[in-house]
PALUMKE-420813 format. One record per residue (C-alpha): x, y, z. Coordinates in steps of 0.25 Angstrom, whole numbers, plus 5000, padded with zeros to 4 digits. Example, Ala and Ser with C-alpha at 12.3 -4.5 7.8 and 13.67 -1.06 7.14 Angstrom:
REM residues 2
<<5049 4982 5031>>
<<5055 4996 5029>>
This chain:
REM residues 827
<<5000 5000 5000>>
<<5005 5014 4996>>
<<5001 5027 5003>>
<<5002 5040 4996>>
<<5001 5053 5004>>
<<5002 5067 4999>>
<<5010 5063 4987>>
<<5021 5056 4994>>
<<5023 5041 4992>>
<<5024 5032 5004>>
<<5031 5018 5003>>
<<5022 5006 5002>>
<<5017 5000 5015>>
<<5024 4986 5017>>
<<5014 4974 5015>>
<<5011 4963 5006>>
<<5003 4964 4993>>
<<4989 4963 4996>>
<<4981 4951 4990>>
<<4966 4952 4986>>
<<4958 4940 4984>>
<<4945 4939 4977>>
<<4935 4929 4971>>
<<4935 4928 4956>>
<<4926 4938 4948>>
<<4926 4948 4959>>
<<4929 4963 4957>>
<<4942 4967 4965>>
<<4947 4981 4968>>
<<4961 4984 4972>>
<<4964 4998 4978>>
<<4977 5004 4974>>
<<4984 5007 4987>>
<<4994 5015 4980>>
<<4984 5025 4975>>
<<4983 5034 4987>>
<<4991 5047 4985>>
<<4991 5061 4982>>
<<4990 5065 4971>>
<<4981 5053 4968>>
<<4989 5044 4960>>
<<4986 5037 4946>>
<<4984 5022 4948>>
<<4987 5010 4939>>
<<4986 4995 4941>>
<<4996 4985 4936>>
<<4996 4969 4935>>
<<5011 4967 4935>>
<<5016 4978 4926>>
<<5004 4978 4917>>
<<4995 4990 4919>>
<<4980 4987 4921>>
<<4970 4994 4912>>
<<4957 4998 4918>>
<<4949 4990 4908>>
<<4940 4977 4909>>
<<4940 4971 4923>>
<<4951 4981 4928>>
<<4946 4994 4933>>
<<4955 5005 4940>>
<<4946 5013 4949>>
<<4947 5028 4951>>
<<4953 5026 4965>>
<<4964 5018 4958>>
<<4959 5004 4963>>
<<4959 4992 4953>>
<<4946 4985 4951>>
<<4946 4971 4945>>
<<4933 4965 4940>>
<<4930 4950 4940>>
<<4943 4946 4946>>
<<4949 4933 4939>>
<<4961 4924 4942>>
<<4969 4932 4931>>
<<4968 4944 4940>>
<<4975 4938 4952>>
<<4988 4946 4951>>
<<4995 4957 4958>>
<<4991 4971 4955>>
<<4999 4984 4956>>
<<4993 4998 4958>>
<<5002 5009 4954>>
<<4999 5024 4958>>
<<5006 5036 4952>>
<<5006 5051 4955>>
<<5016 5062 4954>>
<<5022 5057 4967>>
<<5026 5044 4962>>
<<5021 5030 4960>>
<<5017 5018 4969>>
<<5010 5005 4968>>
<<5003 4994 4977>>
<<5000 4980 4974>>
<<4988 4970 4976>>
<<4986 4956 4972>>
<<4973 4949 4968>>
<<4970 4934 4971>>
<<4957 4929 4964>>
<<4951 4916 4970>>
<<4950 4904 4961>>
<<4935 4903 4955>>
<<4927 4892 4959>>
<<4921 4892 4945>>
<<4928 4889 4932>>
<<4924 4887 4917>>
<<4923 4872 4913>>
<<4921 4866 4899>>
<<4908 4858 4900>>
<<4903 4850 4888>>
<<4889 4852 4883>>
<<4879 4841 4878>>
<<4883 4834 4865>>
<<4874 4839 4853>>
<<4875 4825 4847>>
<<4879 4813 4857>>
<<4883 4805 4845>>
<<4884 4805 4830>>
<<4897 4813 4829>>
<<4889 4827 4827>>
<<4888 4831 4841>>
<<4895 4842 4848>>
<<4895 4848 4862>>
<<4899 4862 4867>>
<<4910 4862 4878>>
<<4906 4875 4885>>
<<4912 4882 4897>>
<<4904 4881 4910>>
<<4907 4889 4923>>
<<4909 4877 4934>>
<<4910 4878 4949>>
<<4922 4869 4952>>
<<4917 4866 4966>>
<<4905 4858 4962>>
<<4906 4858 4946>>
<<4893 4865 4945>>
<<4891 4875 4933>>
<<4889 4889 4938>>
<<4886 4903 4931>>
<<4896 4907 4920>>
<<4898 4921 4927>>
<<4906 4913 4939>>
<<4917 4910 4929>>
<<4919 4924 4924>>
<<4933 4928 4924>>
<<4938 4914 4919>>
<<4941 4912 4905>>
<<4929 4905 4899>>
<<4933 4894 4889>>
<<4926 4893 4876>>
<<4915 4883 4873>>
<<4918 4873 4862>>
<<4911 4863 4854>>
<<4916 4848 4854>>
<<4911 4836 4846>>
<<4904 4825 4854>>
<<4895 4813 4851>>
<<4905 4806 4843>>
<<4898 4792 4843>>
<<4888 4785 4835>>
<<4874 4788 4839>>
<<4864 4777 4843>>
<<4855 4772 4832>>
<<4841 4778 4833>>
<<4828 4778 4826>>
<<4825 4789 4815>>
<<4811 4792 4810>>
<<4807 4799 4798>>
<<4795 4808 4797>>
<<4781 4803 4797>>
<<4774 4802 4784>>
<<4760 4807 4780>>
<<4748 4803 4789>>
<<4740 4791 4783>>
<<4726 4797 4787>>
<<4721 4810 4792>>
<<4717 4804 4805>>
<<4722 4792 4813>>
<<4733 4790 4801>>
<<4747 4785 4802>>
<<4761 4790 4798>>
<<4773 4782 4795>>
<<4788 4786 4795>>
<<4802 4779 4793>>
<<4809 4774 4805>>
<<4824 4770 4805>>
<<4837 4769 4814>>
<<4849 4778 4811>>
<<4862 4780 4818>>
<<4872 4792 4819>>
<<4886 4788 4818>>
<<4898 4794 4825>>
<<4902 4802 4813>>
<<4888 4809 4811>>
<<4883 4800 4800>>
<<4868 4795 4802>>
<<4866 4780 4797>>
<<4854 4772 4796>>
<<4855 4759 4804>>
<<4846 4746 4804>>
<<4834 4746 4814>>
<<4841 4734 4821>>
<<4852 4743 4826>>
<<4850 4745 4841>>
<<4857 4755 4849>>
<<4858 4755 4864>>
<<4856 4770 4864>>
<<4843 4769 4856>>
<<4833 4760 4862>>
<<4820 4766 4857>>
<<4811 4758 4848>>
<<4809 4761 4834>>
<<4800 4773 4832>>
<<4786 4771 4826>>
<<4785 4773 4811>>
<<4770 4775 4811>>
<<4761 4784 4819>>
<<4747 4789 4819>>
<<4744 4803 4812>>
<<4732 4812 4808>>
<<4721 4816 4818>>
<<4714 4806 4826>>
<<4702 4801 4819>>
<<4688 4803 4826>>
<<4679 4791 4827>>
<<4666 4787 4834>>
<<4663 4774 4840>>
<<4654 4767 4850>>
<<4661 4763 4863>>
<<4655 4751 4871>>
<<4658 4748 4886>>
<<4659 4734 4891>>
<<4645 4727 4894>>
<<4641 4727 4908>>
<<4637 4715 4917>>
<<4626 4706 4912>>
<<4612 4710 4918>>
<<4610 4696 4922>>
<<4618 4687 4930>>
<<4614 4675 4923>>
<<4606 4672 4911>>
<<4605 4683 4900>>
<<4606 4698 4903>>
<<4610 4711 4897>>
<<4624 4718 4897>>
<<4625 4733 4894>>
<<4636 4742 4890>>
<<4638 4757 4887>>
<<4640 4761 4872>>
<<4644 4775 4869>>
<<4650 4783 4857>>
<<4664 4788 4857>>
<<4672 4798 4848>>
<<4687 4792 4846>>
<<4699 4801 4842>>
<<4712 4794 4842>>
<<4713 4786 4855>>
<<4703 4795 4863>>
<<4688 4793 4863>>
<<4676 4802 4868>>
<<4662 4798 4871>>
<<4652 4805 4863>>
<<4636 4803 4862>>
<<4632 4790 4855>>
<<4625 4798 4844>>
<<4639 4801 4838>>
<<4641 4786 4835>>
<<4627 4784 4831>>
<<4628 4796 4821>>
<<4640 4790 4815>>
<<4632 4777 4812>>
<<4639 4769 4823>>
<<4630 4757 4829>>
<<4630 4758 4844>>
<<4634 4744 4850>>
<<4624 4737 4859>>
<<4623 4742 4873>>
<<4618 4729 4879>>
<<4619 4714 4877>>
<<4613 4701 4883>>
<<4622 4694 4892>>
<<4625 4681 4898>>
<<4634 4682 4911>>
<<4640 4669 4906>>
<<4645 4674 4893>>
<<4651 4688 4895>>
<<4665 4691 4890>>
<<4674 4704 4891>>
<<4687 4709 4887>>
<<4698 4711 4898>>
<<4711 4719 4895>>
<<4725 4719 4902>>
<<4733 4732 4906>>
<<4741 4739 4895>>
<<4755 4735 4893>>
<<4767 4744 4893>>
<<4771 4752 4880>>
<<4778 4744 4870>>
<<4789 4755 4869>>
<<4797 4762 4879>>
<<4798 4774 4870>>
<<4788 4780 4860>>
<<4775 4774 4855>>
<<4772 4759 4859>>
<<4760 4750 4861>>
<<4753 4745 4874>>
<<4745 4731 4874>>
<<4735 4724 4883>>
<<4728 4711 4882>>
<<4713 4709 4880>>
<<4706 4696 4885>>
<<4692 4691 4885>>
<<4686 4686 4898>>
<<4672 4680 4900>>
<<4663 4683 4912>>
<<4659 4671 4920>>
<<4652 4669 4933>>
<<4665 4667 4940>>
<<4673 4678 4933>>
<<4679 4680 4919>>
<<4687 4670 4911>>
<<4696 4673 4899>>
<<4691 4669 4885>>
<<4696 4671 4871>>
<<4696 4685 4866>>
<<4686 4679 4855>>
<<4675 4678 4865>>
<<4676 4693 4868>>
<<4678 4697 4853>>
<<4666 4689 4849>>
<<4657 4698 4858>>
<<4654 4710 4849>>
<<4651 4719 4861>>
<<4665 4718 4866>>
<<4676 4727 4862>>
<<4690 4722 4862>>
<<4700 4731 4870>>
<<4712 4736 4862>>
<<4725 4728 4865>>
<<4736 4739 4862>>
<<4737 4754 4862>>
<<4749 4764 4858>>
<<4758 4769 4870>>
<<4769 4779 4871>>
<<4782 4779 4879>>
<<4791 4791 4881>>
<<4805 4789 4874>>
<<4817 4789 4883>>
<<4824 4803 4885>>
<<4837 4804 4876>>
<<4849 4813 4879>>
<<4844 4819 4892>>
<<4850 4832 4897>>
<<4846 4843 4907>>
<<4843 4857 4901>>
<<4844 4869 4910>>
<<4839 4883 4908>>
<<4844 4896 4913>>
<<4843 4900 4927>>
<<4832 4910 4931>>
<<4836 4923 4937>>
<<4840 4924 4952>>
<<4828 4929 4960>>
<<4838 4937 4969>>
<<4851 4944 4967>>
<<4857 4941 4980>>
<<4856 4934 4993>>
<<4845 4925 4988>>
<<4847 4913 4998>>
<<4842 4899 4995>>
<<4830 4904 4988>>
<<4837 4912 4977>>
<<4839 4902 4965>>
<<4839 4902 4950>>
<<4832 4891 4943>>
<<4832 4885 4929>>
<<4826 4874 4921>>
<<4832 4860 4920>>
<<4825 4851 4910>>
<<4829 4837 4906>>
<<4829 4836 4891>>
<<4831 4824 4882>>
<<4827 4819 4868>>
<<4815 4809 4867>>
<<4814 4800 4855>>
<<4824 4808 4847>>
<<4817 4821 4849>>
<<4823 4835 4853>>
<<4826 4836 4868>>
<<4815 4840 4876>>
<<4811 4841 4891>>
<<4810 4828 4898>>
<<4808 4822 4912>>
<<4820 4825 4922>>
<<4821 4810 4924>>
<<4826 4809 4910>>
<<4839 4817 4914>>
<<4840 4810 4928>>
<<4854 4804 4924>>
<<4859 4818 4922>>
<<4862 4828 4933>>
<<4851 4838 4933>>
<<4856 4853 4933>>
<<4851 4861 4944>>
<<4839 4870 4942>>
<<4842 4881 4953>>
<<4854 4888 4958>>
<<4855 4898 4969>>
<<4857 4913 4965>>
<<4858 4927 4972>>
<<4866 4921 4983>>
<<4876 4933 4983>>
<<4874 4943 4995>>
<<4866 4955 4992>>
<<4874 4969 4991>>
<<4875 4977 5004>>
<<4870 4991 5002>>
<<4868 5005 5009>>
<<4882 5005 5016>>
<<4884 5014 5028>>
<<4892 5015 5040>>
<<4887 5011 5054>>
<<4896 5014 5066>>
<<4894 5008 5080>>
<<4896 5014 5094>>
<<4910 5018 5099>>
<<4916 5008 5108>>
<<4924 5011 5121>>
<<4936 5020 5121>>
<<4949 5013 5118>>
<<4955 5019 5132>>
<<4949 5017 5145>>
<<4957 5029 5150>>
<<4967 5039 5145>>
<<4966 5051 5135>>
<<4961 5047 5121>>
<<4955 5034 5117>>
<<4947 5029 5105>>
<<4935 5021 5103>>
<<4929 5014 5091>>
<<4916 5010 5085>>
<<4912 5001 5073>>
<<4909 5007 5060>>
<<4903 4997 5050>>
<<4899 4998 5035>>
<<4884 4994 5035>>
<<4876 4990 5023>>
<<4862 4983 5020>>
<<4861 4970 5013>>
<<4847 4964 5011>>
<<4841 4975 5020>>
<<4850 4971 5032>>
<<4862 4978 5037>>
<<4876 4972 5037>>
<<4891 4977 5039>>
<<4899 4977 5027>>
<<4913 4981 5022>>
<<4917 4995 5027>>
<<4922 4998 5013>>
<<4907 4998 5008>>
<<4904 5011 5016>>
<<4908 5025 5012>>
<<4922 5027 5019>>
<<4920 5042 5020>>
<<4908 5041 5029>>
<<4914 5030 5038>>
<<4912 5034 5053>>
<<4924 5034 5063>>
<<4927 5021 5070>>
<<4935 5028 5082>>
<<4934 5040 5090>>
<<4942 5046 5101>>
<<4938 5043 5116>>
<<4943 5049 5129>>
<<4944 5039 5140>>
<<4946 5043 5155>>
<<4960 5045 5160>>
<<4967 5033 5165>>
<<4970 5031 5180>>
<<4984 5026 5177>>
<<4995 5037 5181>>
<<5007 5030 5174>>
<<5007 5022 5161>>
<<5018 5016 5152>>
<<5021 5008 5140>>
<<5024 4993 5142>>
<<5028 4983 5131>>
<<5030 4968 5131>>
<<5040 4959 5124>>
<<5041 4958 5108>>
<<5035 4946 5102>>
<<5043 4937 5092>>
<<5046 4942 5078>>
<<5034 4939 5069>>
<<5042 4935 5057>>
<<5056 4931 5054>>
<<5057 4942 5044>>
<<5052 4956 5046>>
<<5044 4952 5058>>
<<5037 4960 5069>>
<<5037 4959 5085>>
<<5026 4964 5094>>
<<5025 4967 5109>>
<<5013 4972 5118>>
<<5014 4987 5122>>
<<5004 4992 5132>>
<<5002 5003 5142>>
<<5004 5000 5157>>
<<4999 5008 5169>>
<<5010 5009 5179>>
<<4999 5011 5190>>
<<4993 4997 5189>>
<<5001 4990 5178>>
<<4989 4989 5169>>
<<4989 4990 5154>>
<<4981 5002 5149>>
<<4978 5007 5135>>
<<4990 5012 5127>>
<<4983 5026 5125>>
<<4986 5028 5140>>
<<5001 5027 5138>>
<<5000 5035 5125>>
<<4993 5046 5133>>
<<5001 5045 5146>>
<<5015 5043 5142>>
<<5025 5049 5132>>
<<5032 5035 5130>>
<<5030 5029 5116>>
<<5022 5016 5115>>
<<5033 5005 5114>>
<<5032 4998 5100>>
<<5023 4985 5100>>
<<5030 4979 5088>>
<<5044 4979 5081>>
<<5050 4973 5068>>
<<5059 4961 5069>>
<<5067 4952 5059>>
<<5068 4964 5049>>
<<5078 4957 5040>>
<<5069 4951 5030>>
<<5074 4949 5016>>
<<5068 4959 5006>>
<<5064 4953 4993>>
<<5056 4957 4980>>
<<5063 4970 4978>>
<<5056 4981 4969>>
<<5058 4995 4966>>
<<5049 5006 4971>>
<<5050 5018 4962>>
<<5042 5032 4963>>
<<5038 5041 4951>>
<<5048 5051 4946>>
<<5048 5065 4951>>
<<5046 5077 4943>>
<<5059 5082 4936>>
<<5068 5091 4945>>
<<5067 5103 4936>>
<<5056 5109 4928>>
<<5065 5112 4916>>
<<5077 5105 4910>>
<<5084 5092 4916>>
<<5081 5087 4930>>
<<5079 5075 4938>>
<<5068 5066 4942>>
<<5068 5057 4955>>
<<5060 5046 4960>>
<<5060 5037 4972>>
<<5066 5023 4970>>
<<5067 5011 4980>>
<<5068 4996 4982>>
<<5057 4988 4989>>
<<5058 4974 4993>>
<<5048 4964 5000>>
<<5051 4959 5014>>
<<5040 4949 5017>>
<<5031 4954 5006>>
<<5032 4969 5011>>
<<5040 4978 5003>>
<<5050 4988 5009>>
<<5061 4997 5004>>
<<5075 4992 5003>>
<<5088 5000 5001>>
<<5096 4988 4995>>
<<5096 4993 4980>>
<<5106 4982 4976>>
<<5097 4971 4980>>
<<5085 4978 4974>>
<<5091 4980 4961>>
<<5096 4965 4961>>
<<5082 4959 4965>>
<<5074 4968 4955>>
<<5084 4967 4944>>
<<5084 4982 4940>>
<<5092 4994 4944>>
<<5087 5003 4955>>
<<5078 5013 4949>>
<<5084 5027 4947>>
<<5078 5038 4956>>
<<5083 5050 4947>>
<<5082 5053 4932>>
<<5084 5065 4924>>
<<5072 5073 4919>>
<<5070 5084 4909>>
<<5059 5095 4908>>
<<5059 5104 4896>>
<<5062 5119 4899>>
<<5054 5130 4893>>
<<5061 5137 4881>>
<<5058 5150 4873>>
<<5066 5146 4860>>
<<5066 5131 4858>>
<<5071 5126 4845>>
<<5080 5115 4837>>
<<5093 5120 4831>>
<<5100 5110 4821>>
<<5115 5109 4819>>
<<5123 5108 4806>>
<<5121 5096 4796>>
<<5131 5085 4796>>
<<5138 5081 4782>>
<<5130 5071 4774>>
<<5131 5057 4779>>
<<5130 5047 4768>>
<<5122 5034 4769>>
<<5123 5026 4756>>
<<5116 5035 4746>>
<<5109 5043 4757>>
<<5115 5053 4767>>
<<5111 5061 4779>>
<<5115 5074 4786>>
<<5113 5076 4802>>
<<5112 5088 4811>>
<<5110 5090 4826>>
<<5098 5097 4833>>
<<5098 5105 4846>>
<<5087 5111 4854>>
<<5089 5125 4859>>
<<5081 5132 4870>>
<<5083 5148 4870>>
<<5096 5145 4863>>
<<5101 5134 4872>>
<<5102 5120 4868>>
<<5093 5111 4876>>
<<5088 5096 4876>>
<<5082 5092 4863>>
<<5070 5087 4870>>
<<5065 5102 4872>>
<<5064 5104 4857>>
<<5058 5091 4855>>
<<5048 5093 4866>>
<<5043 5106 4859>>
<<5040 5099 4846>>
<<5049 5108 4838>>
<<5051 5104 4823>>
<<5065 5097 4824>>
<<5074 5099 4812>>
<<5080 5087 4804>>
<<5093 5081 4810>>
<<5096 5073 4797>>
<<5094 5076 4782>>
<<5097 5068 4770>>
<<5109 5073 4761>>
<<5109 5062 4751>>
<<5098 5054 4744>>
<<5098 5040 4737>>
<<5095 5042 4722>>
<<5088 5029 4720>>
<<5073 5029 4716>>
<<5063 5019 4710>>
<<5060 5021 4695>>
<<5047 5015 4689>>
<<5045 5013 4674>>
<<5033 5015 4666>>
<<5020 5007 4667>>
<<5017 4996 4657>>
<<5003 4994 4650>>
<<4992 4987 4658>>
<<4993 4973 4655>>
<<4981 4962 4654>>
<<4983 4959 4669>>
<<4980 4973 4672>>
<<4994 4977 4677>>
<<5005 4986 4672>>
<<5020 4986 4676>>
<<5033 4995 4676>>
<<5048 4994 4680>>
<<5053 5000 4693>>
<<5068 5002 4695>>
<<5078 5009 4704>>
<<5086 5021 4699>>
<<5096 5032 4703>>
<<5088 5045 4702>>
<<5101 5053 4700>>
<<5107 5045 4689>>
<<5094 5038 4684>>
<<5101 5025 4683>>
<<5094 5012 4687>>
<<5100 5006 4700>>
<<5097 4993 4708>>
<<5083 4992 4715>>
<<5090 4990 4728>>
<<5095 5005 4728>>
<<5080 5009 4728>>
<<5076 4999 4738>>
<<5087 5004 4748>>
<<5087 5019 4746>>
<<5075 5024 4739>>
<<5063 5030 4747>>
<<5054 5028 4735>>
<<5044 5015 4735>>
<<5046 5006 4723>>
<<5035 5008 4713>>
<<5026 4997 4709>>
<<5030 4989 4696>>
<<5016 4985 4693>>
<<5001 4989 4695>>
<<4987 4986 4691>>
<<4981 4993 4679>>
<<4969 4994 4671>>
<<4969 4985 4658>>
<<4964 4993 4646>>
<<4965 4982 4636>>
<<4953 4973 4631>>
<<4940 4978 4639>>
<<4933 4965 4635>>
<<4941 4958 4645>>
<<4932 4964 4656>>
<<4921 4953 4657>>
<<4912 4945 4666>>
<<4919 4933 4674>>
<<4910 4922 4680>>
<<4913 4910 4689>>
<<4908 4896 4688>>
<<4893 4893 4693>>
<<4891 4889 4707>>
<<4884 4876 4710>>
<<4869 4876 4711>>
<<4863 4880 4724>>
<<4853 4869 4724>>
<<4853 4855 4717>>
<<4838 4856 4713>>
<<4825 4863 4716>>
<<4825 4865 4731>>
<<4812 4870 4737>>
<<4808 4874 4723>>
<<4821 4883 4721>>
<<4832 4880 4711>>
<<4847 4883 4714>>
<<4856 4894 4709>>
<<4871 4894 4705>>
<<4880 4906 4705>>
<<4893 4912 4699>>
<<4902 4925 4700>>
<<4901 4935 4689>>
<<4912 4946 4689>>
<<4917 4957 4679>>
<<4932 4956 4677>>
<<4943 4962 4668>>
<<4954 4954 4662>>
<<4962 4957 4675>>
<<4951 4950 4683>>
<<4947 4963 4690>>
<<4933 4965 4693>>
<<4926 4976 4685>>
<<4913 4981 4691>>
<<4908 4988 4678>>
<<4916 4982 4667>>
<<4907 4971 4662>>
<<4894 4972 4655>>
<<4883 4968 4665>>
<<4874 4963 4654>>
<<4883 4952 4651>>
<<4885 4948 4666>>
<<4884 4933 4667>>
<<4874 4927 4677>>
<<4879 4924 4691>>
<<4866 4916 4696>>
<<4859 4904 4689>>
<<4848 4895 4693>>
<<4851 4880 4694>>
<<4845 4866 4697>>
<<4831 4869 4693>>
<<4826 4855 4695>>
<<4818 4847 4706>>
<<4827 4840 4716>>
<<4827 4825 4714>>
<<4821 4820 4727>>
<<4824 4806 4724>>
<<4839 4809 4724>>
<<4840 4820 4735>>
<<4833 4815 4747>>
<<4837 4812 4762>>
<<4842 4798 4765>>
<<4833 4791 4775>>
<<4840 4789 4788>>
<<4848 4801 4788>>
<<4844 4813 4797>>
<<4844 4823 4786>>
<<4837 4834 4794>>
<<4849 4834 4804>>
<<4859 4834 4793>>
<<4852 4847 4787>>
<<4850 4854 4800>>
<<4865 4852 4803>>
<<4870 4857 4790>>
<<4876 4844 4786>>
<<4871 4844 4771>>
<<4885 4849 4766>>
<<4891 4835 4769>>
<<4889 4826 4756>>
<<4885 4814 4764>>
<<4874 4821 4772>>
<<4869 4829 4759>>
<<4868 4816 4752>>
<<4860 4809 4762>>
<<4851 4821 4766>>
<<4849 4827 4752>>
<<4835 4832 4753>>
<<4837 4839 4767>>
<<4851 4844 4763>>
<<4845 4850 4750>>
<<4835 4858 4758>>
<<4847 4863 4767>>
<<4857 4866 4756>>
<<4848 4871 4745>>
<<4837 4879 4752>>
<<4830 4891 4747>>
<<4840 4901 4740>>
């Protein structure tokens, strides 16, 4: 720490370099301890010898302090503050330590777009991971670290399981209760991406689904009317002939559902109503009995359920089974159905958890256990080859379910409305004597969530801080004679540059008791004995460095003078710098000579007549074919020679000090231009000659001594010969844009048409526009041969077209029709 008072420098106080610790991504402010002085100094901050620019995360504040926003590991270095004013320069040091972050970027692979078939890819993306438990956290917690770039890598490089593939259904066979048919086959995607058709007998352990149905119902459900009969009731007679009755009513059937309607609906349609009664003999009654429905014949998709139907005869002792023929012969009995369609949900394929975004936090701070953010977590999978859709959570039970809530707003709320609160004064520091002191507590108070609490005193305004102490006047002491007493010194605290201490107290001679030190200070003129002293002072001094102040002003205001500065050598004794007079050791340790403390200086003097005065020219000094003459210049001030810097500083035009006295006579001589040739160029000869004698000399003379640039020997020109050579130039026709009529449109082919002269230069207006050849022409105006261009069955041509694979010959051949629409769409 350096203290400046009234423009005078005070040596740095001994002490180690302070170290500031901070968590990552926090804002740190360093106060420049060297920035206190008069006049106020200018402050710069350095890392090593590199000056810090006040841009980005570094901000130098008006009071000279350095603010570092979002502290990172790279900021954990030593910082140096340098303050300068007209008195001199001083500096202070501080070191920053940034704690290791608990979060870091990790590359996490995403799901594979295709788990097989060689066409899959997955994105390896950076995620912010908490190292303590491996959980993914918000990306903002990893700010300040270098974020890796996401990359895409291939995956699924294996053969896919064989699977069933279905074609689209054909037209419905009827407008109601009709049927539709489609083709069903098995195909397999190879490791290299090829899709091949395989026999139906190929069974893959990954695909246990049954063969999809190839026929389904279609059209609207037909509406029919029919009579429905209930079973006959019991015979009216227990023996002999009796009568059995039953209920008969009309129903309207739509599909598999039926609704009871008035009987006239069936009668109006000419349907004969079945009998509602019959004679009976208790000994000759039969009826149908059915079993429970069986399980569905398939575990996935459409299947069939069955049940058994038996005929039983009613006897006096119960019922007995008889052949079905017995019941079928009875026209009043309707045989129940033995089978019906059923449907079972297909298994879930490629299950995964899909999460949404977290909802906003309901509070901004101190939310407690109730403050949480929520998000949706859904299980999604593919069922029956369809796109992924939401499924039951049990389908993703084998996967770890991401959490759907997280705590938020746990930070403490800010403390506001700071003010000073002082307590009552305590007792006087002296029980007797002349002048004592009493203290009280002064706290900085703020409000957090409506409650008052004590905070750091730096939060309150320091200028209005109440005093913590005041003078008090205790009663006189009863002791008539007091004196100082001291105990023995303790052992030295260190083997090098240590300290010894001893107790010092004030004793009353009247009773031998110890009283407050203020009593001895007030009652005796003797000085208080020292309570500590240094010991083992001879510590080795290491880490030498020079301490240099700024240069003073020049000793004279005009002319030559002297500048001075203070220079000294500092060395570290147990991390505390002190000044040493051993210059030889200092120069040896640092490796450079001791800094000078004096240097000459010069200040221009005012002058009435200031001018240059040249001397005589020297004889011509030859230099090969050239030559020069020199002369000296002097600066005169009112007729007196002074330093040349005075004239130079006044920006007076300075006379030449060297002139040329000989010139080399060598120059380049170009010849006349030739006529413009058929290649639109003309040429000439260029040689070197002596301008004085006119004779031709080697070219090396001009290269070495001539200041003239060598002229060009050729240049472009306008050909004035046969004008008919300016004509239209065409390129070959391009391929037709379509092989045939696609969507009722024919293709086009193009070529480039340019007007050029015989030198192949483009002429904008040299050709006759009426004779310009065509650059666009229609082509392939004939229908496509659908028997030749069609998709090969068994190939997923829709996938090929959507993924822009038609440019490959194999795919283009097998998916000709689909690729024709993709490649030759509307112009």
